[in-house]
PDB file of N, CA, C and O in Angstrom, chain B, residues numbered from 101:
ATOM      1  N   UNK B 101       0.610  -1.224   0.174  1.00  0.00           N
ATOM      2  CA  UNK B 101       0.176  -0.077   0.144  1.00  0.00           C
ATOM      3  C   UNK B 101       0.815   1.178  -0.005  1.00  0.00           C
ATOM      4  O   UNK B 101       0.429   2.050  -0.783  1.00  0.00           O
ATOM      5  N   UNK B 102       2.009   1.284   0.908  1.00  0.00           N
ATOM      6  CA  UNK B 102       2.767   2.280   0.761  1.00  0.00           C
ATOM      7  C   UNK B 102       3.301   2.733  -0.476  1.00  0.00           C
ATOM      8  O   UNK B 102       3.135   3.877  -0.899  1.00  0.00           O
ATOM      9  N   UNK B 103       4.133   1.574  -1.232  1.00  0.00           N
ATOM     10  CA  UNK B 103       4.705   1.760  -2.346  1.00  0.00           C
ATOM     11  C   UNK B 103       3.562   2.330  -3.402  1.00  0.00           C
ATOM     12  O   UNK B 103       3.955   3.209  -4.169  1.00  0.00           O
ATOM     13  N   UNK B 104       2.351   1.959  -3.496  1.00  0.00           N
ATOM     14  CA  UNK B 104       1.328   2.337  -4.590  1.00  0.00           C
ATOM     15  C   UNK B 104       0.950   3.798  -4.086  1.00  0.00           C
ATOM     16  O   UNK B 104       0.635   4.607  -4.958  1.00  0.00           O
ATOM     17  N   UNK B 105       0.952   4.211  -2.754  1.00  0.00           N
ATOM     18  CA  UNK B 105       0.774   5.511  -2.467  1.00  0.00           C
ATOM     19  C   UNK B 105       2.037   6.573  -2.976  1.00  0.00           C
ATOM     20  O   UNK B 105       1.807   7.645  -3.536  1.00  0.00           O
ATOM     21  N   UNK B 106       3.301   6.097  -2.692  1.00  0.00           N
ATOM     22  CA  UNK B 106       4.388   6.766  -3.172  1.00  0.00           C
ATOM     23  C   UNK B 106       4.661   6.984  -4.932  1.00  0.00           C
ATOM     24  O   UNK B 106       5.150   7.939  -5.534  1.00  0.00           O
ATOM     25  N   UNK B 107       4.111   5.650  -5.438  1.00  0.00           N
ATOM     26  CA  UNK B 107       3.907   5.789  -6.848  1.00  0.00           C
ATOM     27  C   UNK B 107       3.017   7.055  -7.335  1.00  0.00           C
ATOM     28  O   UNK B 107       3.560   7.958  -7.971  1.00  0.00           O
ATOM     29  N   UNK B 108       1.806   7.092  -7.060  1.00  0.00           N
ATOM     30  CA  UNK B 108       0.697   7.905  -7.208  1.00  0.00           C
ATOM     31  C   UNK B 108       1.309   9.272  -6.836  1.00  0.00           C
ATOM     32  O   UNK B 108       1.260  10.217  -7.623  1.00  0.00           O
ATOM     33  N   UNK B 109       1.839   9.349  -5.717  1.00  0.00           N
ATOM     34  CA  UNK B 109       2.425  10.850  -5.518  1.00  0.00           C
ATOM     35  C   UNK B 109       3.276  11.228  -6.213  1.00  0.00           C
ATOM     36  O   UNK B 109       3.245  12.398  -6.594  1.00  0.00           O
ATOM     37  N   UNK B 110       4.394  10.301  -6.637  1.00  0.00           N
ATOM     38  CA  UNK B 110       5.352  10.760  -7.645  1.00  0.00           C
ATOM     39  C   UNK B 110       4.730  11.182  -9.075  1.00  0.00           C
ATOM     40  O   UNK B 110       5.175  12.037  -9.841  1.00  0.00           O
ATOM     41  N   UNK B 111       3.775  10.500  -9.215  1.00  0.00           N
ATOM     42  CA  UNK B 111       3.249  10.588 -10.655  1.00  0.00           C
ATOM     43  C   UNK B 111       2.489  11.980 -10.674  1.00  0.00           C
ATOM     44  O   UNK B 111       2.511  12.666 -11.696  1.00  0.00           O
ATOM     45  N   UNK B 112       1.720  12.447  -9.369  1.00  0.00           N
ATOM     46  CA  UNK B 112       1.067  13.583  -9.422  1.00  0.00           C
ATOM     47  C   UNK B 112       2.089  14.877  -9.180  1.00  0.00           C
ATOM     48  O   UNK B 112       1.832  16.020  -9.559  1.00  0.00           O
ATOM     49  N   UNK B 113       3.225  14.499  -8.518  1.00  0.00           N
ATOM     50  CA  UNK B 113       4.107  15.666  -8.796  1.00  0.00           C
ATOM     51  C   UNK B 113       4.746  15.708  -9.962  1.00  0.00           C
ATOM     52  O   UNK B 113       5.173  16.842 -10.176  1.00  0.00           O
ATOM     53  N   UNK B 114       5.010  14.881 -10.878  1.00  0.00           N
ATOM     54  CA  UNK B 114       5.501  15.073 -12.053  1.00  0.00           C
ATOM     55  C   UNK B 114       4.595  15.768 -12.970  1.00  0.00           C
ATOM     56  O   UNK B 114       4.944  16.669 -13.733  1.00  0.00           O
ATOM     57  N   UNK B 115       3.460  15.316 -12.856  1.00  0.00           N
ATOM     58  CA  UNK B 115       2.209  15.918 -13.849  1.00  0.00           C
ATOM     59  C   UNK B 115       2.254  17.482 -13.090  1.00  0.00           C
ATOM     60  O   UNK B 115       2.355  18.326 -13.980  1.00  0.00           O
ATOM     61  N   UNK B 116       2.221  17.954 -12.069  1.00  0.00           N
ATOM     62  CA  UNK B 116       2.298  19.437 -11.506  1.00  0.00           C
ATOM     63  C   UNK B 116       3.437  19.916 -12.191  1.00  0.00           C
ATOM     64  O   UNK B 116       3.201  20.848 -12.960  1.00  0.00           O
ATOM     65  N   UNK B 117       4.760  19.481 -12.112  1.00  0.00           N
ATOM     66  CA  UNK B 117       5.823  20.095 -12.683  1.00  0.00           C
ATOM     67  C   UNK B 117       5.770  20.137 -14.043  1.00  0.00           C
ATOM     68  O   UNK B 117       6.224  21.164 -14.547  1.00  0.00           O
ATOM     69  N   UNK B 118       5.311  19.246 -14.826  1.00  0.00           N
ATOM     70  CA  UNK B 118       5.210  19.160 -16.317  1.00  0.00           C
ATOM     71  C   UNK B 118       4.276  20.306 -16.834  1.00  0.00           C
ATOM     72  O   UNK B 118       4.523  21.009 -17.814  1.00  0.00           O
ATOM     73  N   UNK B 119       3.111  20.398 -15.996  1.00  0.00           N
ATOM     74  CA  UNK B 119       2.270  21.527 -16.301  1.00  0.00           C
ATOM     75  C   UNK B 119       2.944  22.947 -16.079  1.00  0.00           C
ATOM     76  O   UNK B 119       2.797  23.896 -16.849  1.00  0.00           O
ATOM     77  N   UNK B 120       3.715  22.959 -14.901  1.00  0.00           N
ATOM     78  CA  UNK B 120       4.373  24.346 -14.619  1.00  0.00           C
ATOM     79  C   UNK B 120       5.254  24.638 -15.769  1.00  0.00           C
ATOM     80  O   UNK B 120       5.200  25.718 -16.358  1.00  0.00           O
ATOM     81  N   UNK B 121       6.028  23.731 -16.080  1.00  0.00           N
ATOM     82  CA  UNK B 121       6.906  23.882 -17.414  1.00  0.00           C
ATOM     83  C   UNK B 121       6.417  24.247 -18.663  1.00  0.00           C
ATOM     84  O   UNK B 121       7.043  24.911 -19.490  1.00  0.00           O
ATOM     85  N   UNK B 122       5.220  23.777 -18.800  1.00  0.00           N
ATOM     86  CA  UNK B 122       4.653  24.018 -20.141  1.00  0.00           C
ATOM     87  C   UNK B 122       3.479  24.716 -20.350  1.00  0.00           C
ATOM     88  O   UNK B 122       2.795  24.675 -21.373  1.00  0.00           O
ATOM     89  N   UNK B 123       3.224  25.488 -19.147  1.00  0.00           N
ATOM     90  CA  UNK B 123       1.982  26.357 -19.124  1.00  0.00           C
ATOM     91  C   UNK B 123       2.066  27.659 -19.811  1.00  0.00           C
ATOM     92  O   UNK B 123       1.078  28.259 -20.232  1.00  0.00           O
ATOM     93  N   UNK B 124       3.481  28.141 -19.923  1.00  0.00           N
ATOM     94  CA  UNK B 124       3.559  29.483 -20.764  1.00  0.00           C
ATOM     95  C   UNK B 124       4.002  29.366 -22.099  1.00  0.00           C
ATOM     96  O   UNK B 124       4.480  30.312 -22.725  1.00  0.00           O
ATOM     97  N   UNK B 125       3.821  27.975 -22.648  1.00  0.00           N
ATOM     98  CA  UNK B 125       4.660  27.907 -24.006  1.00  0.00           C
ATOM     99  C   UNK B 125       3.272  27.925 -24.992  1.00  0.00           C
ATOM    100  O   UNK B 125       2.173  27.414 -24.776  1.00  0.00           O
ATOM    101  N   UNK B 126       3.747  28.709 -26.152  1.00  0.00           N
ATOM    102  CA  UNK B 126       2.764  28.780 -27.060  1.00  0.00           C
ATOM    103  C   UNK B 126       2.906  27.598 -28.221  1.00  0.00           C
ATOM    104  O   UNK B 126       3.818  27.543 -29.047  1.00  0.00           O
ATOM    105  N   UNK B 127       1.847  26.703 -28.104  1.00  0.00           N
ATOM    106  CA  UNK B 127       1.905  25.438 -28.860  1.00  0.00           C
ATOM    107  C   UNK B 127       1.907  25.837 -30.378  1.00  0.00           C
ATOM    108  O   UNK B 127       2.587  25.095 -31.086  1.00  0.00           O
ATOM    109  N   UNK B 128       1.301  26.822 -30.971  1.00  0.00           N
ATOM    110  CA  UNK B 128       1.511  27.112 -32.270  1.00  0.00           C
ATOM    111  C   UNK B 128       2.879  27.236 -32.714  1.00  0.00           C
ATOM    112  O   UNK B 128       3.421  26.534 -33.568  1.00  0.00           O
ATOM    113  N   UNK B 129       3.440  28.274 -32.005  1.00  0.00           N
ATOM    114  CA  UNK B 129       4.980  28.772 -32.244  1.00  0.00           C
ATOM    115  C   UNK B 129       5.721  27.298 -32.493  1.00  0.00           C
ATOM    116  O   UNK B 129       6.362  27.016 -33.506  1.00  0.00           O
ATOM    117  N   UNK B 130       5.497  26.423 -31.360  1.00  0.00           N
ATOM    118  CA  UNK B 130       6.354  25.291 -31.444  1.00  0.00           C
ATOM    119  C   UNK B 130       6.051  24.473 -32.555  1.00  0.00           C
ATOM    120  O   UNK B 130       6.947  23.936 -33.206  1.00  0.00           O
ATOM    121  N   UNK B 131       4.772  24.332 -32.834  1.00  0.00           N
ATOM    122  CA  UNK B 131       4.363  23.415 -34.272  1.00  0.00           C
ATOM    123  C   UNK B 131       4.942  24.151 -35.510  1.00  0.00           C
ATOM    124  O   UNK B 131       5.477  23.557 -36.447  1.00  0.00           O
ATOM    125  N   UNK B 132       4.795  25.442 -35.434  1.00  0.00           N
ATOM    126  CA  UNK B 132       5.495  26.153 -36.725  1.00  0.00           C
ATOM    127  C   UNK B 132       7.001  25.949 -36.843  1.00  0.00           C
ATOM    128  O   UNK B 132       7.517  25.699 -37.932  1.00  0.00           O
ATOM    129  N   UNK B 133       7.774  26.069 -35.601  1.00  0.00           N
ATOM    130  CA  UNK B 133       9.140  25.796 -35.485  1.00  0.00           C
ATOM    131  C   UNK B 133       9.423  24.409 -35.842  1.00  0.00           C
ATOM    132  O   UNK B 133      10.532  24.296 -36.364  1.00  0.00           O
ATOM    133  N   UNK B 134       8.886  23.510 -35.746  1.00  0.00           N
ATOM    134  CA  UNK B 134       8.900  22.048 -35.816  1.00  0.00           C
ATOM    135  C   UNK B 134       8.621  21.608 -37.232  1.00  0.00           C
ATOM    136  O   UNK B 134       9.119  20.585 -37.703  1.00  0.00           O
ATOM    137  N   UNK B 135       7.681  22.537 -38.005  1.00  0.00           N
ATOM    138  CA  UNK B 135       7.330  22.266 -39.436  1.00  0.00           C
ATOM    139  C   UNK B 135       8.356  22.895 -40.268  1.00  0.00           C
ATOM    140  O   UNK B 135       8.395  22.522 -41.440  1.00  0.00           O
ATOM    141  N   UNK B 136       9.224  23.814 -39.867  1.00  0.00           N
ATOM    142  CA  UNK B 136      10.552  24.503 -40.547  1.00  0.00           C
ATOM    143  C   UNK B 136      11.720  23.678 -40.276  1.00  0.00           C
ATOM    144  O   UNK B 136      12.652  23.845 -41.062  1.00  0.00           O
ATOM    145  N   UNK B 137      11.905  22.727 -39.238  1.00  0.00           N
ATOM    146  CA  UNK B 137      13.066  22.054 -38.855  1.00  0.00           C
ATOM    147  C   UNK B 137      13.186  21.223 -39.987  1.00  0.00           C
ATOM    148  O   UNK B 137      12.306  20.892 -40.781  1.00  0.00           O
ATOM    149  N   UNK B 138      14.747  20.835 -39.959  1.00  0.00           N
ATOM    150  CA  UNK B 138      15.369  19.936 -40.969  1.00  0.00           C
ATOM    151  C   UNK B 138      15.425  18.473 -40.246  1.00  0.00           C
ATOM    152  O   UNK B 138      16.233  18.194 -39.359  1.00  0.00           O
ATOM    153  N   UNK B 139      14.347  17.503 -40.814  1.00  0.00           N
ATOM    154  CA  UNK B 139      14.191  16.344 -40.075  1.00  0.00           C
ATOM    155  C   UNK B 139      15.469  15.285 -40.010  1.00  0.00           C
ATOM    156  O   UNK B 139      15.543  14.376 -39.183  1.00  0.00           O
ATOM    157  N   UNK B 140      16.399  15.549 -40.966  1.00  0.00           N
ATOM    158  CA  UNK B 140      17.681  14.921 -41.019  1.00  0.00           C
ATOM    159  C   UNK B 140      18.514  15.352 -39.731  1.00  0.00           C
ATOM    160  O   UNK B 140      19.245  14.511 -39.208  1.00  0.00           O
ATOM    161  N   UNK B 141      18.440  16.446 -39.284  1.00  0.00           N
ATOM    162  CA  UNK B 141      19.039  17.091 -38.177  1.00  0.00           C
ATOM    163  C   UNK B 141      18.316  16.517 -36.969  1.00  0.00           C
ATOM    164  O   UNK B 141      18.989  15.974 -36.093  1.00  0.00           O
ATOM    165  N   UNK B 142      17.078  16.594 -36.865  1.00  0.00           N
ATOM    166  CA  UNK B 142      16.378  16.029 -35.701  1.00  0.00           C
ATOM    167  C   UNK B 142      16.762  14.678 -35.204  1.00  0.00           C
ATOM    168  O   UNK B 142      17.015  14.326 -34.052  1.00  0.00           O
ATOM    169  N   UNK B 143      16.753  13.868 -36.522  1.00  0.00           N
ATOM    170  CA  UNK B 143      17.022  12.459 -36.393  1.00  0.00           C
ATOM    171  C   UNK B 143      18.614  11.941 -36.003  1.00  0.00           C
ATOM    172  O   UNK B 143      18.897  10.941 -35.342  1.00  0.00           O
ATOM    173  N   UNK B 144      19.404  12.757 -36.511  1.00  0.00           N
ATOM    174  CA  UNK B 144      20.714  12.782 -36.025  1.00  0.00           C
ATOM    175  C   UNK B 144      21.045  13.255 -34.723  1.00  0.00           C
ATOM    176  O   UNK B 144      22.010  12.816 -34.097  1.00  0.00           O
ATOM    177  N   UNK B 145      20.394  14.000 -34.361  1.00  0.00           N
ATOM    178  CA  UNK B 145      20.577  14.564 -33.026  1.00  0.00           C
ATOM    179  C   UNK B 145      20.085  13.417 -31.835  1.00  0.00           C
ATOM    180  O   UNK B 145      20.784  13.067 -30.883  1.00  0.00           O
ATOM    181  N   UNK B 146      18.801  12.966 -32.121  1.00  0.00           N
ATOM    182  CA  UNK B 146      18.225  12.001 -31.492  1.00  0.00           C
ATOM    183  C   UNK B 146      19.155  10.712 -31.446  1.00  0.00           C
ATOM    184  O   UNK B 146      19.431  10.097 -30.416  1.00  0.00           O
ATOM    185  N   UNK B 147      19.516  10.458 -32.498  1.00  0.00           N
ATOM    186  CA  UNK B 147      20.574   9.178 -32.886  1.00  0.00           C
ATOM    187  C   UNK B 147      22.023   9.382 -31.776  1.00  0.00           C
ATOM    188  O   UNK B 147      22.560   8.498 -31.109  1.00  0.00           O
ATOM    189  N   UNK B 148      22.331  10.588 -31.850  1.00  0.00           N
ATOM    190  CA  UNK B 148      23.744  10.904 -31.189  1.00  0.00           C
ATOM    191  C   UNK B 148      23.322  10.790 -29.669  1.00  0.00           C
ATOM    192  O   UNK B 148      24.034  10.175 -28.875  1.00  0.00           O
ATOM    193  N   UNK B 149      22.195  11.374 -29.308  1.00  0.00           N
ATOM    194  CA  UNK B 149      22.055  11.269 -28.100  1.00  0.00           C
ATOM    195  C   UNK B 149      21.918   9.916 -27.493  1.00  0.00           C
ATOM    196  O   UNK B 149      22.351   9.670 -26.366  1.00  0.00           O
ATOM    197  N   UNK B 150      21.365   9.112 -28.181  1.00  0.00           N
ATOM    198  CA  UNK B 150      21.053   7.453 -27.760  1.00  0.00           C
ATOM    199  C   UNK B 150      22.598   6.859 -27.861  1.00  0.00           C
ATOM    200  O   UNK B 150      22.950   6.061 -26.992  1.00  0.00           O
ATOM    201  N   UNK B 151      23.411   7.189 -28.780  1.00  0.00           N
ATOM    202  CA  UNK B 151      24.714   6.786 -28.844  1.00  0.00           C
ATOM    203  C   UNK B 151      25.478   7.083 -27.350  1.00  0.00           C
ATOM    204  O   UNK B 151      26.085   6.229 -26.704  1.00  0.00           O
ATOM    205  N   UNK B 152      25.307   8.406 -26.993  1.00  0.00           N
ATOM    206  CA  UNK B 152      25.846   8.786 -25.917  1.00  0.00           C
ATOM    207  C   UNK B 152      25.316   8.099 -24.529  1.00  0.00           C
ATOM    208  O   UNK B 152      26.071   7.983 -23.564  1.00  0.00           O
ATOM    209  N   UNK B 153      23.978   7.662 -24.505  1.00  0.00           N
ATOM    210  CA  UNK B 153      23.464   6.973 -23.607  1.00  0.00           C
ATOM    211  C   UNK B 153      23.939   5.402 -23.560  1.00  0.00           C
ATOM    212  O   UNK B 153      23.949   4.793 -22.490  1.00  0.00           O
ATOM    213  N   UNK B 154      24.234   4.942 -24.487  1.00  0.00           N
ATOM    214  CA  UNK B 154      24.999   3.680 -24.918  1.00  0.00           C
ATOM    215  C   UNK B 154      26.375   3.794 -24.061  1.00  0.00           C
ATOM    216  O   UNK B 154      26.571   3.093 -23.068  1.00  0.00           O
ATOM    217  N   UNK B 155      27.251   4.690 -24.514  1.00  0.00           N
ATOM    218  CA  UNK B 155      28.397   4.847 -24.051  1.00  0.00           C
ATOM    219  C   UNK B 155      28.488   5.244 -22.566  1.00  0.00           C
ATOM    220  O   UNK B 155      29.582   5.117 -22.017  1.00  0.00           O
ATOM    221  N   UNK B 156      27.509   5.681 -21.915  1.00  0.00           N
ATOM    222  CA  UNK B 156      27.428   5.823 -20.605  1.00  0.00           C
ATOM    223  C   UNK B 156      27.155   4.593 -19.701  1.00  0.00           C
ATOM    224  O   UNK B 156      27.544   4.400 -18.549  1.00  0.00           O
ATOM    225  N   UNK B 157      26.378   3.794 -20.513  1.00  0.00           N
ATOM    226  CA  UNK B 157      25.973   2.663 -19.777  1.00  0.00           C
ATOM    227  C   UNK B 157      27.004   1.579 -19.889  1.00  0.00           C
ATOM    228  O   UNK B 157      26.968   0.655 -19.075  1.00  0.00           O
ATOM    229  N   UNK B 158      27.830   1.609 -20.736  1.00  0.00           N
ATOM    230  CA  UNK B 158      28.924   0.658 -20.916  1.00  0.00           C
ATOM    231  C   UNK B 158      30.065   1.438 -19.986  1.00  0.00           C
ATOM    232  O   UNK B 158      30.747   0.705 -19.270  1.00  0.00           O
ATOM    233  N   UNK B 159      30.276   2.599 -19.951  1.00  0.00           N
ATOM    234  CA  UNK B 159      31.230   2.942 -18.911  1.00  0.00           C
ATOM    235  C   UNK B 159      30.834   2.675 -17.295  1.00  0.00           C
ATOM    236  O   UNK B 159      31.699   2.459 -16.446  1.00  0.00           O
ATOM    237  N   UNK B 160      29.505   2.719 -17.023  1.00  0.00           N
ATOM    238  CA  UNK B 160      29.020   2.334 -15.647  1.00  0.00           C
ATOM    239  C   UNK B 160      29.162   0.765 -15.320  1.00  0.00           C
ATOM    240  O   UNK B 160      29.321   0.137 -14.274  1.00  0.00           O
ATOM    241  N   UNK B 161      29.058   0.470 -16.441  1.00  0.00           N
ATOM    242  CA  UNK B 161      29.027  -1.218 -16.775  1.00  0.00           C
ATOM    243  C   UNK B 161      30.591  -1.572 -16.055  1.00  0.00           C
ATOM    244  O   UNK B 161      30.808  -2.268 -15.063  1.00  0.00           O
ATOM    245  N   UNK B 162      31.568  -0.843 -16.917  1.00  0.00           N
ATOM    246  CA  UNK B 162      32.849  -1.285 -16.704  1.00  0.00           C
ATOM    247  C   UNK B 162      33.340  -0.665 -15.319  1.00  0.00           C
ATOM    248  O   UNK B 162      34.294  -1.220 -14.776  1.00  0.00           O
ATOM    249  N   UNK B 163      32.806   0.356 -14.758  1.00  0.00           N
ATOM    250  CA  UNK B 163      33.121   0.824 -13.356  1.00  0.00           C
ATOM    251  C   UNK B 163      32.619   0.163 -12.429  1.00  0.00           C
ATOM    252  O   UNK B 163      33.240   0.252 -11.370  1.00  0.00           O
ATOM    253  N   UNK B 164      31.530  -0.609 -12.420  1.00  0.00           N
ATOM    254  CA  UNK B 164      30.848  -1.435 -11.439  1.00  0.00           C
ATOM    255  C   UNK B 164      30.910  -2.860 -11.556  1.00  0.00           C
ATOM    256  O   UNK B 164      30.240  -3.637 -10.876  1.00  0.00           O
ATOM    257  N   UNK B 165      31.798  -3.201 -12.504  1.00  0.00           N
ATOM    258  CA  UNK B 165      31.866  -4.850 -12.603  1.00  0.00           C
ATOM    259  C   UNK B 165      32.554  -5.170 -11.366  1.00  0.00           C
ATOM    260  O   UNK B 165      32.030  -6.079 -10.723  1.00  0.00           O
ATOM    261  N   UNK B 166      33.643  -4.624 -10.855  1.00  0.00           N
ATOM    262  CA  UNK B 166      34.193  -5.137  -9.836  1.00  0.00           C
ATOM    263  C   UNK B 166      33.426  -5.263  -8.520  1.00  0.00           C
ATOM    264  O   UNK B 166      33.815  -6.000  -7.614  1.00  0.00           O
ATOM    265  N   UNK B 167      32.276  -4.484  -8.445  1.00  0.00           N
ATOM    266  CA  UNK B 167      31.319  -4.618  -7.292  1.00  0.00           C
ATOM    267  C   UNK B 167      30.559  -5.425  -7.456  1.00  0.00           C
ATOM    268  O   UNK B 167      30.380  -6.255  -6.565  1.00  0.00           O
ATOM    269  N   UNK B 168      29.844  -5.479  -8.633  1.00  0.00           N
ATOM    270  CA  UNK B 168      28.680  -6.389  -8.986  1.00  0.00           C
ATOM    271  C   UNK B 168      28.430  -6.272 -10.549  1.00  0.00           C
ATOM    272  O   UNK B 168      28.308  -5.206 -11.153  1.00  0.00           O
ATOM    273  N   UNK B 169      28.375  -7.498 -11.087  1.00  0.00           N
ATOM    274  CA  UNK B 169      28.295  -7.758 -12.569  1.00  0.00           C
ATOM    275  C   UNK B 169      26.733  -7.129 -12.834  1.00  0.00           C
ATOM    276  O   UNK B 169      25.729  -7.473 -12.209  1.00  0.00           O
ATOM    277  N   UNK B 170      26.787  -6.206 -13.831  1.00  0.00           N
ATOM    278  CA  UNK B 170      25.445  -5.678 -14.213  1.00  0.00           C
ATOM    279  C   UNK B 170      25.123  -6.045 -15.784  1.00  0.00           C
ATOM    280  O   UNK B 170      25.978  -6.088 -16.669  1.00  0.00           O
ATOM    281  N   UNK B 171      23.745  -6.297 -15.948  1.00  0.00           N
ATOM    282  CA  UNK B 171      23.385  -6.630 -17.574  1.00  0.00           C
ATOM    283  C   UNK B 171      23.140  -5.383 -18.133  1.00  0.00           C
ATOM    284  O   UNK B 171      23.000  -4.319 -17.530  1.00  0.00           O
ATOM    285  N   UNK B 172      23.093  -5.615 -19.494  1.00  0.00           N
ATOM    286  CA  UNK B 172      22.748  -4.287 -20.218  1.00  0.00           C
ATOM    287  C   UNK B 172      21.542  -4.036 -20.102  1.00  0.00           C
ATOM    288  O   UNK B 172      21.072  -3.018 -20.611  1.00  0.00           O
TER     289      UNK B 172
END
């Protein structure tokens, strides 16, 4: 019961913070900017982000191997 309450409280807090972060943003301006964006650059950026995440995973896996073997 305590874990469920903590989970719901965390979700509620996350929704509140997301609402606070996005409440002053103009949706039409964002959609216009995305319409003008180069999709190739967006895909390259997302791909490079995930490559960076992969390298961080491998680094932490190498650092923590003496303590405990971690799976990917």
